[in-house]
N, C-alpha and C positions, 0 to 999 in steps of 0.2 A: 337425673340421678344416673351416676356412672356405677358400672359394676366393678368388683374388687380388681379383675383381670385389667381392665382399662387403667385404673388408677394406680396399679401396682408398679413400682419401679422395676419389676422383673418381667414386664409383660413381653420385652423383646427377647429375653432369654427363653421365656416359655415358647414364643413363636419359633425361634431358632432350633430348639430341641425338637419340637414338633415336625418341622420341616426336615431335620436331619434324620429323624426316625423314618419318615415317608420315604426318603431317598435311600436309606439302607434297606428297607424292607421291600421296595419295588423291584430292584434286580433279583432279589432271592425268590420272588414269586414268578418272575419272569423266567428264571433259570430252571424251575420246576416243569415248565412247559417245553418239551423237546421240540425242535424244529421238524417240519413234516417230513423231511427226509430221514431224520433219526427216528421218528415215530414209526415210519414204514419200515425201516430196517428192524426196529425192535418188535414190530408185529411178526416180521418173517422169522426172527430169532426165537421169539417164544412159541410160534405155532409149527413152524416147518423144518428148522435147521438140524434138528435131531435126525431127520431121514433124508433131507434134500440139502444141495448146495447150489450155488450160483456159478460156480467155478467149472468151466467146459471141462468134460471128462471126469469130473469127481462124482461119480455115482455112488451112493450109499445104499441104504435100505431102499430108498425111493431114487428115481432118475435125477440127474443135475437139471436144474431149471434155467440154465444160461440160454438166453434167447428163445424162451419158451413161446412167447408171443408171436405168432406167424410160422410156427412149427407144426407139422404134422402130428396128430396124436399117436403115440406109440412108435415113433420113427427113429429114435437114437439106436444106431447099430450095435452099441456095446452095453445095451441094458436088457435084462430078461422081463419084457412086459407080459402082462397077462394077454391071452388070445382076444379078449373082449377089448383091450386097448388098442392092440395092433390092428384090429378090424374096425375100430370106430369111425374111420373115415371122415374126420373133420380136421380142421387146422385151429389150433388154440388162439383165441382171441380173448380181450378183456372180460367179456360176458361169459364165455365157456369157462374160463378159469374161476372167475367168481362164483359161479353156479356149481362147479366142480368141488370148490373148497366148502361150499355150504352143504351140499347133498352129492356126494360123489356116485353113489349108485343110481341116481336118477339121470347123470349125465352119460356115465358108462357103466352099465350093470355088469358086475363080474369083475370089476378092477380089483388090483391088489392093495390098494392104499388101505393101511391099516386105521381103524377109528381111533381118533385122538381127542375126541371131545368137541371138535368143531371149533369153528370161529363165527363171530358175528358178521353180519354184511359189511359194516364199517371197517372191521379188521380185514376182511377179504379184500377190500377196495385198497386199503393200505398196502397189503401184500402184493397185489398186482401192481401198483404204483412202484414198489420197490423192485419187482422182477423186471420191469421195463427199464428202469435206470441201472440196475446192477448188471443186467444181461446186455448193456450196450445198444438198447433199443430206442 
């Protein structure tokens, strides 16, 4: 016994339409997923860009984050850091930056970073990845 679709003269047309629909839908679903670099930049833009820049010398409410990984905390000469940040005595690395974004006061008590609602650990990881690529590191 054959199904109607198998015996139908339109079975090839049906198969062609289904294949075409899948072909059209696949790129649309892929386009919705930004590349990891784009996702990292978007995370920075969403959480940090209002107060920070990655352009050297472009200090805003917060210091510029150009080449932040490997920089001594509180060390930019043209930014007015809190005394706590100036005296922090460490160099920024991936772990410190991630922890600072998640809980700034636990890393540097008395820092001037304004509360902004925080980021998830996943978003913080994306932001650190962006800072490393955007800052030429």
